[in-house]
N, CA, C, O and the ligand as a Tripos MOL2 file, in Angstrom:
@<TRIPOS>MOLECULE
protein
  253   251    64     0     0
PROTEIN
NO_CHARGES

@<TRIPOS>ATOM
      1 N          -7.6400  -97.0950  -91.7000 N.3       1 MET1
      2 CA         -7.2500  -98.4070  -92.2610 C.3       1 MET1
      3 C          -8.4350  -99.3560  -92.2350 C.2       1 MET1
      4 O          -8.8760  -99.7800  -91.1670 O.2       1 MET1
      5 N          -8.9630  -99.6960  -93.4360 N.am      2 GLU2
      6 CA        -10.1650 -100.5300  -93.4590 C.3       2 GLU2
      7 C          -9.9210 -101.8910  -94.0840 C.2       2 GLU2
      8 O         -10.7620 -102.7820  -93.9610 O.2       2 GLU2
      9 N          -8.7770 -102.0730  -94.7610 N.am      3 ASP3
     10 CA         -8.4960 -103.3760  -95.3600 C.3       3 ASP3
     11 C          -8.1230 -104.3950  -94.2860 C.2       3 ASP3
     12 O          -7.3910 -104.0720  -93.3510 O.2       3 ASP3
     13 N          -8.6250 -105.6260  -94.4170 N.am      4 PRO4
     14 CA         -8.2650 -106.6620  -93.4480 C.3       4 PRO4
     15 C          -6.8600 -107.2110  -93.7050 C.2       4 PRO4
     16 O          -6.2820 -106.9800  -94.7670 O.2       4 PRO4
     17 N          -6.3250 -107.9300  -92.7410 N.am      5 CYS5
     18 CA         -4.9980 -108.5350  -92.8610 C.3       5 CYS5
     19 C          -4.9930 -109.5510  -94.0020 C.2       5 CYS5
     20 O          -5.8780 -110.4040  -94.0650 O.2       5 CYS5
     21 N          -3.9910 -109.4740  -94.9260 N.am      6 PRO6
     22 CA         -3.9320 -110.4160  -96.0500 C.3       6 PRO6
     23 C          -3.5860 -111.8350  -95.6120 C.2       6 PRO6
     24 O          -3.7840 -112.7800  -96.3770 O.2       6 PRO6
     25 N          -3.0830 -111.9960  -94.4240 N.am      7 LYS7
     26 CA         -2.6740 -113.3260  -93.9690 C.3       7 LYS7
     27 C          -3.7890 -114.0660  -93.2360 C.2       7 LYS7
     28 O          -4.0020 -115.2570  -93.4640 O.2       7 LYS7
     29 N          -4.5050 -113.3570  -92.3510 N.am      8 CYS8
     30 CA         -5.4960 -114.0480  -91.5270 C.3       8 CYS8
     31 C          -6.8630 -113.3800  -91.5740 C.2       8 CYS8
     32 O          -7.8190 -113.9010  -91.0000 O.2       8 CYS8
     33 N          -6.9800 -112.2120  -92.2630 N.am      9 GLY9
     34 CA         -8.2570 -111.5300  -92.3420 C.3       9 GLY9
     35 C          -8.6100 -110.7620  -91.0790 C.2       9 GLY9
     36 O          -9.7440 -110.3120  -90.9160 O.2       9 GLY9
     37 N          -7.6380 -110.6120  -90.1860 N.am     10 GLY10
     38 CA         -7.8800 -109.9190  -88.9160 C.3      10 GLY10
     39 C          -7.8800 -108.4140  -89.0750 C.2      10 GLY10
     40 O          -7.7040 -107.8920  -90.1760 O.2      10 GLY10
     41 N          -8.0790 -107.7210  -87.9640 N.am     11 GLU11
     42 CA         -8.2080 -106.2620  -87.9680 C.3      11 GLU11
     43 C          -6.8670 -105.6030  -87.6590 C.2      11 GLU11
     44 O          -6.1580 -106.0270  -86.7460 O.2      11 GLU11
     45 N          -6.5130 -104.5440  -88.4350 N.am     12 PHE12
     46 CA         -5.2800 -103.7890  -88.1900 C.3      12 PHE12
     47 C          -5.5380 -102.6760  -87.1740 C.2      12 PHE12
     48 O          -6.6450 -102.1450  -87.0760 O.2      12 PHE12
     49 N          -4.4830 -102.3340  -86.4160 N.am     13 HIS13
     50 CA         -4.5290 -101.1080  -85.6180 C.3      13 HIS13
     51 C          -3.2140 -100.3720  -85.8020 C.2      13 HIS13
     52 O          -2.1630 -101.0010  -85.9200 O.2      13 HIS13
     53 N          -3.2630  -99.0170  -85.8300 N.am     14 GLN14
     54 CA         -2.0690  -98.2210  -86.1000 C.3      14 GLN14
     55 C          -1.1270  -98.2650  -84.9110 C.2      14 GLN14
     56 O          -1.5230  -98.0280  -83.7700 O.2      14 GLN14
     57 N           0.1570  -98.5810  -85.2100 N.am     15 THR15
     58 CA          1.1330  -98.6940  -84.1280 C.3      15 THR15
     59 C           2.2110  -97.6290  -84.1920 C.2      15 THR15
     60 O           2.8980  -97.3910  -83.1990 O.2      15 THR15
     61 N           2.3780  -96.9660  -85.3710 N.am     16 ASP16
     62 CA          3.4510  -95.9810  -85.4690 C.3      16 ASP16
     63 C           3.1760  -95.0150  -86.6100 C.2      16 ASP16
     64 O           2.3900  -95.3140  -87.5090 O.2      16 ASP16
     65 N           3.8380  -93.8350  -86.5720 N.am     17 LYS17
     66 CA          3.7220  -92.8560  -87.6480 C.3      17 LYS17
     67 C           5.0660  -92.1300  -87.7680 C.2      17 LYS17
     68 O           5.5520  -91.5530  -86.7950 O.2      17 LYS17
     69 N           5.6600  -92.1590  -88.9590 N.am     18 ASN18
     70 CA          6.9620  -91.5330  -89.1710 C.3      18 ASN18
     71 C           6.9020  -90.5680  -90.3440 C.2      18 ASN18
     72 O           6.0800  -90.7300  -91.2460 O.2      18 ASN18
     73 N           7.7760  -89.5610  -90.3310 N.am     19 THR19
     74 CA          7.8600  -88.6040  -91.4360 C.3      19 THR19
     75 C           9.2960  -88.5410  -91.9410 C.2      19 THR19
     76 O          10.2100  -88.1770  -91.2010 O.2      19 THR19
     77 N           9.4880  -88.9040  -93.2200 N.am     20 PHE20
     78 CA         10.8060  -88.8390  -93.8230 C.3      20 PHE20
     79 C          10.7830  -87.8550  -94.9860 C.2      20 PHE20
     80 O          10.0910  -88.0940  -95.9750 O.2      20 PHE20
     81 N          11.5180  -86.7650  -94.8900 N.am     21 SER21
     82 CA         11.6610  -85.7780  -95.9680 C.3      21 SER21
     83 C          10.3320  -85.4650  -96.6550 C.2      21 SER21
     84 O          10.2380  -85.5460  -97.8790 O.2      21 SER21
     85 N           9.3130  -85.1100  -95.8890 N.am     22 GLY22
     86 CA          8.0330  -84.7080  -96.4460 C.3      22 GLY22
     87 C           7.0530  -85.8360  -96.6900 C.2      22 GLY22
     88 O           5.8780  -85.5800  -96.9540 O.2      22 GLY22
     89 N           7.5140  -87.0990  -96.6070 N.am     23 GLU23
     90 CA          6.6040  -88.2230  -96.8030 C.3      23 GLU23
     91 C           6.1670  -88.7700  -95.4510 C.2      23 GLU23
     92 O           6.9620  -88.8680  -94.5170 O.2      23 GLU23
     93 N           4.8790  -89.1250  -95.3650 N.am     24 VAL24
     94 CA          4.3320  -89.6510  -94.1200 C.3      24 VAL24
     95 C           4.1390  -91.1560  -94.2470 C.2      24 VAL24
     96 O           3.4880  -91.6270  -95.1790 O.2      24 VAL24
     97 N           4.6980  -91.8960  -93.3240 N.am     25 TRP25
     98 CA          4.5450  -93.3540  -93.2970 C.3      25 TRP25
     99 C           3.7800  -93.7450  -92.0470 C.2      25 TRP25
    100 O           4.1160  -93.3180  -90.9420 O.2      25 TRP25
    101 N           2.7360  -94.5680  -92.2290 N.am     26 ARG26
    102 CA          1.9890  -95.1040  -91.0880 C.3      26 ARG26
    103 C           2.2460  -96.6020  -90.9960 C.2      26 ARG26
    104 O           2.3210  -97.2980  -92.0090 O.2      26 ARG26
    105 N           2.3790  -97.0830  -89.7730 N.am     27 GLU27
    106 CA          2.6250  -98.5090  -89.5580 C.3      27 GLU27
    107 C           1.4390  -99.1270  -88.8450 C.2      27 GLU27
    108 O           0.9820  -98.6300  -87.8160 O.2      27 GLU27
    109 N           0.9390 -100.2430  -89.4220 N.am     28 TYR28
    110 CA         -0.2000 -100.9380  -88.8410 C.3      28 TYR28
    111 C           0.2060 -102.3570  -88.4640 C.2      28 TYR28
    112 O           1.0140 -102.9800  -89.1520 O.2      28 TYR28
    113 N          -0.3510 -102.8630  -87.3780 N.am     29 THR29
    114 CA         -0.0780 -104.2300  -86.9430 C.3      29 THR29
    115 C          -1.3950 -104.9800  -86.7840 C.2      29 THR29
    116 O          -2.3640 -104.4530  -86.2380 O.2      29 THR29
    117 N          -1.4130 -106.2280  -87.2730 N.am     30 CYS30
    118 CA         -2.6130 -107.0580  -87.1510 C.3      30 CYS30
    119 C          -2.8150 -107.4800  -85.7000 C.2      30 CYS30
    120 O          -1.8680 -107.8850  -85.0250 O.2      30 CYS30
    121 N          -4.0460 -107.3840  -85.2310 N.am     31 ARG31
    122 CA         -4.3410 -107.7650  -83.8410 C.3      31 ARG31
    123 C          -4.2190 -109.2680  -83.6430 C.2      31 ARG31
    124 O          -3.8990 -109.7250  -82.5450 O.2      31 ARG31
    125 N          -4.4700 -110.0390  -84.6910 N.am     32 GLN32
    126 CA         -4.5450 -111.4920  -84.5140 C.3      32 GLN32
    127 C          -3.1950 -112.1860  -84.6960 C.2      32 GLN32
    128 O          -2.7960 -112.9840  -83.8480 O.2      32 GLN32
    129 N          -2.4590 -111.8830  -85.8290 N.am     33 CYS33
    130 CA         -1.2320 -112.6280  -86.1310 C.3      33 CYS33
    131 C           0.0180 -111.7710  -86.0110 C.2      33 CYS33
    132 O           1.1230 -112.3080  -86.0870 O.2      33 CYS33
    133 N          -0.1090 -110.4460  -85.8250 N.am     34 GLY34
    134 CA          1.0640 -109.5900  -85.6480 C.3      34 GLY34
    135 C           1.7070 -109.1510  -86.9470 C.2      34 GLY34
    136 O           2.8040 -108.5920  -86.9160 O.2      34 GLY34
    137 N           1.0710 -109.3800  -88.0940 N.am     35 PHE35
    138 CA          1.5920 -108.9540  -89.3900 C.3      35 PHE35
    139 C           1.6800 -107.4260  -89.4390 C.2      35 PHE35
    140 O           0.7260 -106.7350  -89.0820 O.2      35 PHE35
    141 N           2.8390 -106.8980  -89.8870 N.am     36 VAL36
    142 CA          3.0610 -105.4460  -89.9060 C.3      36 VAL36
    143 C           2.9520 -104.9250  -91.3290 C.2      36 VAL36
    144 O           3.5540 -105.4850  -92.2450 O.2      36 VAL36
    145 N           2.1790 -103.8430  -91.5220 N.am     37 LEU37
    146 CA          1.9800 -103.2350  -92.8320 C.3      37 LEU37
    147 C           2.3610 -101.7600  -92.7560 C.2      37 LEU37
    148 O           1.9290 -101.0490  -91.8480 O.2      37 LEU37
    149 N           3.1830 -101.2940  -93.7250 N.am     38 GLU38
    150 CA          3.5660  -99.8880  -93.7510 C.3      38 GLU38
    151 C           2.9140  -99.2090  -94.9520 C.2      38 GLU38
    152 O           2.9690  -99.7290  -96.0660 O.2      38 GLU38
    153 N           2.2970  -98.0490  -94.7280 N.am     39 VAL39
    154 CA          1.5660  -97.3290  -95.7650 C.3      39 VAL39
    155 C           2.1680  -95.9380  -95.9200 C.2      39 VAL39
    156 O           2.3940  -95.2340  -94.9360 O.2      39 VAL39
    157 N           2.4270  -95.5460  -97.1750 N.am     40 ASN40
    158 CA          2.9790  -94.2200  -97.4710 C.3      40 ASN40
    159 C           1.8460  -93.2570  -97.7920 C.2      40 ASN40
    160 O           1.1260  -93.4520  -98.7710 O.2      40 ASN40
    161 N           1.6820  -92.2200  -96.9770 N.am     41 ASP41
    162 CA          0.6000  -91.2520  -97.1890 C.3      41 ASP41
    163 C           1.0060  -90.1140  -98.1130 C.2      41 ASP41
    164 O           0.1400  -89.3520  -98.5420 O.2      41 ASP41
    165 N           2.2970  -89.9680  -98.4390 N.am     42 GLY42
    166 CA          2.7630  -88.8090  -99.1970 C.3      42 GLY42
    167 C           2.8150  -89.0310 -100.6940 C.2      42 GLY42
    168 O           3.2510  -88.1430 -101.4260 O.2      42 GLY42
    169 N           2.3840  -90.1910 -101.1730 N.am     43 GLN43
    170 CA          2.5830  -90.5530 -102.5650 C.3      43 GLN43
    171 C           1.6640  -89.7800 -103.5040 C.2      43 GLN43
    172 O           2.0920  -89.4060 -104.5960 O.2      43 GLN43
    173 N           0.4310  -89.5310 -103.1190 N.am     44 ALA44
    174 CA         -0.5450  -88.8750 -103.9890 C.3      44 ALA44
    175 C          -0.0640  -87.4820 -104.3980 C.2      44 ALA44
    176 O          -0.1360  -87.1240 -105.5730 O.2      44 ALA44
    177 N           0.4250  -86.6940 -103.4380 N.am     45 LEU45
    178 CA          0.8800  -85.3450 -103.7300 C.3      45 LEU45
    179 C           2.0640  -85.3780 -104.6900 C.2      45 LEU45
    180 O           2.1310  -84.5750 -105.6200 O.2      45 LEU45
    181 N           2.9970  -86.3020 -104.4690 N.am     46 TRP46
    182 CA          4.1810  -86.4100 -105.3180 C.3      46 TRP46
    183 C           3.7890  -86.7010 -106.7590 C.2      46 TRP46
    184 O           4.3870  -86.1370 -107.6760 O.2      46 TRP46
    185 N           2.8020  -87.5640 -106.9860 N.am     47 GLN47
    186 CA          2.3840  -87.9270 -108.3430 C.3      47 GLN47
    187 C           1.7600  -86.7280 -109.0520 C.2      47 GLN47
    188 O           2.0100  -86.5310 -110.2420 O.2      47 GLN47
    189 N           0.9690  -85.9340 -108.3710 N.am     48 VAL48
    190 CA          0.3350  -84.7530 -108.9770 C.3      48 VAL48
    191 C           1.3870  -83.7650 -109.4460 C.2      48 VAL48
    192 O           1.3090  -83.2680 -110.5690 O.2      48 VAL48
    193 N           2.3770  -83.4710 -108.5980 N.am     49 LEU49
    194 CA          3.4280  -82.5210 -108.9490 C.3      49 LEU49
    195 C           4.2460  -83.0190 -110.1390 C.2      49 LEU49
    196 O           4.5820  -82.2400 -111.0310 O.2      49 LEU49
    197 N           4.5650  -84.3040 -110.1550 N.am     50 HIS50
    198 CA          5.3930  -84.8730 -111.2100 C.3      50 HIS50
    199 C           4.6850  -84.7900 -112.5700 C.2      50 HIS50
    200 O           5.2960  -84.3820 -113.5580 O.2      50 HIS50
    201 N           3.4110  -85.1700 -112.6270 N.am     51 ASP51
    202 CA          2.6580  -85.1500 -113.8850 C.3      51 ASP51
    203 C           2.5350  -83.7300 -114.4270 C.2      51 ASP51
    204 O           2.6930  -83.5200 -115.6300 O.2      51 ASP51
    205 N           2.2570  -82.7510 -113.5690 N.am     52 GLY52
    206 CA          2.0960  -81.3700 -114.0090 C.3      52 GLY52
    207 C           3.3770  -80.8240 -114.6130 C.2      52 GLY52
    208 O           3.3230  -80.1270 -115.6260 O.2      52 GLY52
    209 N           4.5200  -81.1180 -114.0250 N.am     53 THR53
    210 CA          5.7890  -80.6110 -114.5380 C.3      53 THR53
    211 C           6.1080  -81.2000 -115.9070 C.2      53 THR53
    212 O           6.5740  -80.4860 -116.7950 O.2      53 THR53
    213 N           5.8660  -82.4750 -116.0840 N.am     54 GLN54
    214 CA          6.1720  -83.1250 -117.3530 C.3      54 GLN54
    215 C           5.3430  -82.5260 -118.4900 C.2      54 GLN54
    216 O           5.8760  -82.2800 -119.5710 O.2      54 GLN54
    217 N           4.0610  -82.2910 -118.2660 N.am     55 LYS55
    218 CA          3.1800  -81.7680 -119.3100 C.3      55 LYS55
    219 C           3.6120  -80.3660 -119.7380 C.2      55 LYS55
    220 O           3.6880  -80.0820 -120.9340 O.2      55 LYS55
    221 N           3.8940  -79.4860 -118.7740 N.am     56 ASP56
    222 CA          4.2820  -78.1170 -119.0910 C.3      56 ASP56
    223 C           5.5370  -78.0850 -119.9470 C.2      56 ASP56
    224 O           5.6260  -77.2920 -120.8840 O.2      56 ASP56
    225 N           6.4980  -78.9300 -119.6400 N.am     57 ARG57
    226 CA          7.7600  -78.9170 -120.3880 C.3      57 ARG57
    227 C           7.5490  -79.3890 -121.8350 C.2      57 ARG57
    228 O           8.1430  -78.8410 -122.7630 O.2      57 ARG57
    229 N           6.7030  -80.4030 -122.0160 N.am     58 ASP58
    230 CA          6.4730  -80.9130 -123.3670 C.3      58 ASP58
    231 C           5.8070  -79.8660 -124.2590 C.2      58 ASP58
    232 O           6.1470  -79.7470 -125.4370 O.2      58 ASP58
    233 N           4.8670  -79.1120 -123.7070 N.am     59 GLU59
    234 CA          4.1000  -78.1690 -124.5110 C.3      59 GLU59
    235 C           4.8600  -76.8840 -124.7880 C.2      59 GLU59
    236 O           4.6750  -76.2810 -125.8460 O.2      59 GLU59
    237 N           5.7170  -76.4440 -123.8570 N.am     60 GLN60
    238 CA          6.4130  -75.1710 -124.0170 C.3      60 GLN60
    239 C           7.7850  -75.3240 -124.6640 C.2      60 GLN60
    240 O           8.3910  -74.3300 -125.0670 O.2      60 GLN60
    241 N           8.2810  -76.5500 -124.7690 N.am     61 GLY61
    242 CA          9.6450  -76.7490 -125.2720 C.3      61 GLY61
    243 C           9.7570  -76.6250 -126.7750 C.2      61 GLY61
    244 O          10.8610  -76.5060 -127.3070 O.2      61 GLY61
    245 N           8.6110  -76.6530 -127.4810 N.am     62 LYS62
    246 CA          8.6720  -76.5820 -128.9590 C.3      62 LYS62
    247 C           8.5730  -75.1420 -129.4570 C.2      62 LYS62
    248 O           7.8320  -74.3590 -128.8630 O.2      62 LYS62
    249 N           9.2620  -74.7660 -130.4870 N.am     63 PRO63
    250 CA          9.2420  -73.3970 -131.0250 C.3      63 PRO63
    251 C           7.9530  -73.0810 -131.7860 C.2      63 PRO63
    252 O           7.7920  -71.9720 -132.2950 O.2      63 PRO63
    253 ZN         -3.2620 -111.1470  -89.3970 Zn       64 ZN64
@<TRIPOS>BOND
     1     1     2 1
     2     2     3 1
     3     3     4 2
     4     3     5 am
     5     5     6 1
     6     6     7 1
     7     7     8 2
     8     7     9 am
     9     9    10 1
    10    10    11 1
    11    11    12 2
    12    11    13 am
    13    13    14 1
    14    14    15 1
    15    15    16 2
    16    15    17 am
    17    17    18 1
    18    18    19 1
    19    19    20 2
    20    19    21 am
    21    21    22 1
    22    22    23 1
    23    23    24 2
    24    23    25 am
    25    25    26 1
    26    26    27 1
    27    27    28 2
    28    27    29 am
    29    29    30 1
    30    30    31 1
    31    31    32 2
    32    31    33 am
    33    33    34 1
    34    34    35 1
    35    35    36 2
    36    35    37 am
    37    37    38 1
    38    38    39 1
    39    39    40 2
    40    39    41 am
    41    41    42 1
    42    42    43 1
    43    43    44 2
    44    43    45 am
    45    45    46 1
    46    46    47 1
    47    47    48 2
    48    47    49 am
    49    49    50 1
    50    50    51 1
    51    51    52 2
    52    51    53 am
    53    53    54 1
    54    54    55 1
    55    55    56 2
    56    55    57 am
    57    57    58 1
    58    58    59 1
    59    59    60 2
    60    59    61 am
    61    61    62 1
    62    62    63 1
    63    63    64 2
    64    63    65 am
    65    65    66 1
    66    66    67 1
    67    67    68 2
    68    67    69 am
    69    69    70 1
    70    70    71 1
    71    71    72 2
    72    71    73 am
    73    73    74 1
    74    74    75 1
    75    75    76 2
    76    75    77 am
    77    77    78 1
    78    78    79 1
    79    79    80 2
    80    79    81 am
    81    81    82 1
    82    82    83 1
    83    83    84 2
    84    83    85 am
    85    85    86 1
    86    86    87 1
    87    87    88 2
    88    87    89 am
    89    89    90 1
    90    90    91 1
    91    91    92 2
    92    91    93 am
    93    93    94 1
    94    94    95 1
    95    95    96 2
    96    95    97 am
    97    97    98 1
    98    98    99 1
    99    99   100 2
   100    99   101 am
   101   101   102 1
   102   102   103 1
   103   103   104 2
   104   103   105 am
   105   105   106 1
   106   106   107 1
   107   107   108 2
   108   107   109 am
   109   109   110 1
   110   110   111 1
   111   111   112 2
   112   111   113 am
   113   113   114 1
   114   114   115 1
   115   115   116 2
   116   115   117 am
   117   117   118 1
   118   118   119 1
   119   119   120 2
   120   119   121 am
   121   121   122 1
   122   122   123 1
   123   123   124 2
   124   123   125 am
   125   125   126 1
   126   126   127 1
   127   127   128 2
   128   127   129 am
   129   129   130 1
   130   130   131 1
   131   131   132 2
   132   131   133 am
   133   133   134 1
   134   134   135 1
   135   135   136 2
   136   135   137 am
   137   137   138 1
   138   138   139 1
   139   139   140 2
   140   139   141 am
   141   141   142 1
   142   142   143 1
   143   143   144 2
   144   143   145 am
   145   145   146 1
   146   146   147 1
   147   147   148 2
   148   147   149 am
   149   149   150 1
   150   150   151 1
   151   151   152 2
   152   151   153 am
   153   153   154 1
   154   154   155 1
   155   155   156 2
   156   155   157 am
   157   157   158 1
   158   158   159 1
   159   159   160 2
   160   159   161 am
   161   161   162 1
   162   162   163 1
   163   163   164 2
   164   163   165 am
   165   165   166 1
   166   166   167 1
   167   167   168 2
   168   167   169 am
   169   169   170 1
   170   170   171 1
   171   171   172 2
   172   171   173 am
   173   173   174 1
   174   174   175 1
   175   175   176 2
   176   175   177 am
   177   177   178 1
   178   178   179 1
   179   179   180 2
   180   179   181 am
   181   181   182 1
   182   182   183 1
   183   183   184 2
   184   183   185 am
   185   185   186 1
   186   186   187 1
   187   187   188 2
   188   187   189 am
   189   189   190 1
   190   190   191 1
   191   191   192 2
   192   191   193 am
   193   193   194 1
   194   194   195 1
   195   195   196 2
   196   195   197 am
   197   197   198 1
   198   198   199 1
   199   199   200 2
   200   199   201 am
   201   201   202 1
   202   202   203 1
   203   203   204 2
   204   203   205 am
   205   205   206 1
   206   206   207 1
   207   207   208 2
   208   207   209 am
   209   209   210 1
   210   210   211 1
   211   211   212 2
   212   211   213 am
   213   213   214 1
   214   214   215 1
   215   215   216 2
   216   215   217 am
   217   217   218 1
   218   218   219 1
   219   219   220 2
   220   219   221 am
   221   221   222 1
   222   222   223 1
   223   223   224 2
   224   223   225 am
   225   225   226 1
   226   226   227 1
   227   227   228 2
   228   227   229 am
   229   229   230 1
   230   230   231 1
   231   231   232 2
   232   231   233 am
   233   233   234 1
   234   234   235 1
   235   235   236 2
   236   235   237 am
   237   237   238 1
   238   238   239 1
   239   239   240 2
   240   239   241 am
   241   241   242 1
   242   242   243 1
   243   243   244 2
   244   243   245 am
   245   245   246 1
   246   246   247 1
   247   247   248 2
   248   247   249 am
   249   249   250 1
   250   250   251 1
   251   251   252 2
@<TRIPOS>SUBSTRUCTURE
     1 MET1         2 RESIDUE 1 A MET
     2 GLU2         6 RESIDUE 1 A GLU
     3 ASP3        10 RESIDUE 1 A ASP
     4 PRO4        14 RESIDUE 1 A PRO
     5 CYS5        18 RESIDUE 1 A CYS
     6 PRO6        22 RESIDUE 1 A PRO
     7 LYS7        26 RESIDUE 1 A LYS
     8 CYS8        30 RESIDUE 1 A CYS
     9 GLY9        34 RESIDUE 1 A GLY
    10 GLY10       38 RESIDUE 1 A GLY
    11 GLU11       42 RESIDUE 1 A GLU
    12 PHE12       46 RESIDUE 1 A PHE
    13 HIS13       50 RESIDUE 1 A HIS
    14 GLN14       54 RESIDUE 1 A GLN
    15 THR15       58 RESIDUE 1 A THR
    16 ASP16       62 RESIDUE 1 A ASP
    17 LYS17       66 RESIDUE 1 A LYS
    18 ASN18       70 RESIDUE 1 A ASN
    19 THR19       74 RESIDUE 1 A THR
    20 PHE20       78 RESIDUE 1 A PHE
    21 SER21       82 RESIDUE 1 A SER
    22 GLY22       86 RESIDUE 1 A GLY
    23 GLU23       90 RESIDUE 1 A GLU
    24 VAL24       94 RESIDUE 1 A VAL
    25 TRP25       98 RESIDUE 1 A TRP
    26 ARG26      102 RESIDUE 1 A ARG
    27 GLU27      106 RESIDUE 1 A GLU
    28 TYR28      110 RESIDUE 1 A TYR
    29 THR29      114 RESIDUE 1 A THR
    30 CYS30      118 RESIDUE 1 A CYS
    31 ARG31      122 RESIDUE 1 A ARG
    32 GLN32      126 RESIDUE 1 A GLN
    33 CYS33      130 RESIDUE 1 A CYS
    34 GLY34      134 RESIDUE 1 A GLY
    35 PHE35      138 RESIDUE 1 A PHE
    36 VAL36      142 RESIDUE 1 A VAL
    37 LEU37      146 RESIDUE 1 A LEU
    38 GLU38      150 RESIDUE 1 A GLU
    39 VAL39      154 RESIDUE 1 A VAL
    40 ASN40      158 RESIDUE 1 A ASN
    41 ASP41      162 RESIDUE 1 A ASP
    42 GLY42      166 RESIDUE 1 A GLY
    43 GLN43      170 RESIDUE 1 A GLN
    44 ALA44      174 RESIDUE 1 A ALA
    45 LEU45      178 RESIDUE 1 A LEU
    46 TRP46      182 RESIDUE 1 A TRP
    47 GLN47      186 RESIDUE 1 A GLN
    48 VAL48      190 RESIDUE 1 A VAL
    49 LEU49      194 RESIDUE 1 A LEU
    50 HIS50      198 RESIDUE 1 A HIS
    51 ASP51      202 RESIDUE 1 A ASP
    52 GLY52      206 RESIDUE 1 A GLY
    53 THR53      210 RESIDUE 1 A THR
    54 GLN54      214 RESIDUE 1 A GLN
    55 LYS55      218 RESIDUE 1 A LYS
    56 ASP56      222 RESIDUE 1 A ASP
    57 ARG57      226 RESIDUE 1 A ARG
    58 ASP58      230 RESIDUE 1 A ASP
    59 GLU59      234 RESIDUE 1 A GLU
    60 GLN60      238 RESIDUE 1 A GLN
    61 GLY61      242 RESIDUE 1 A GLY
    62 LYS62      246 RESIDUE 1 A LYS
    63 PRO63      250 RESIDUE 1 A PRO
    64 ZN64       253 GROUP 0 **** ****
C-alpha cells in the first residue's frame, strides 16, 4: 500500500485480510486519523476471465 490517506495524507498500515468466495480483501487503517480503506485484490483475475468468455462466444456463435 503506497497511496497516502485521502483525508490527511498520512501513512496506511494493513490491519486485516479476508477472503470471500475466492476474492481477497485487505483492510488498511491510517496511522494519523484512523481512516479505514478496504482493497479488493481479486478483481484483476475476474476481469480477465470475463473478457475472454465474451469474445469467444461472439466469434463462434455465428454460422
Ligand atoms: Zn488519515
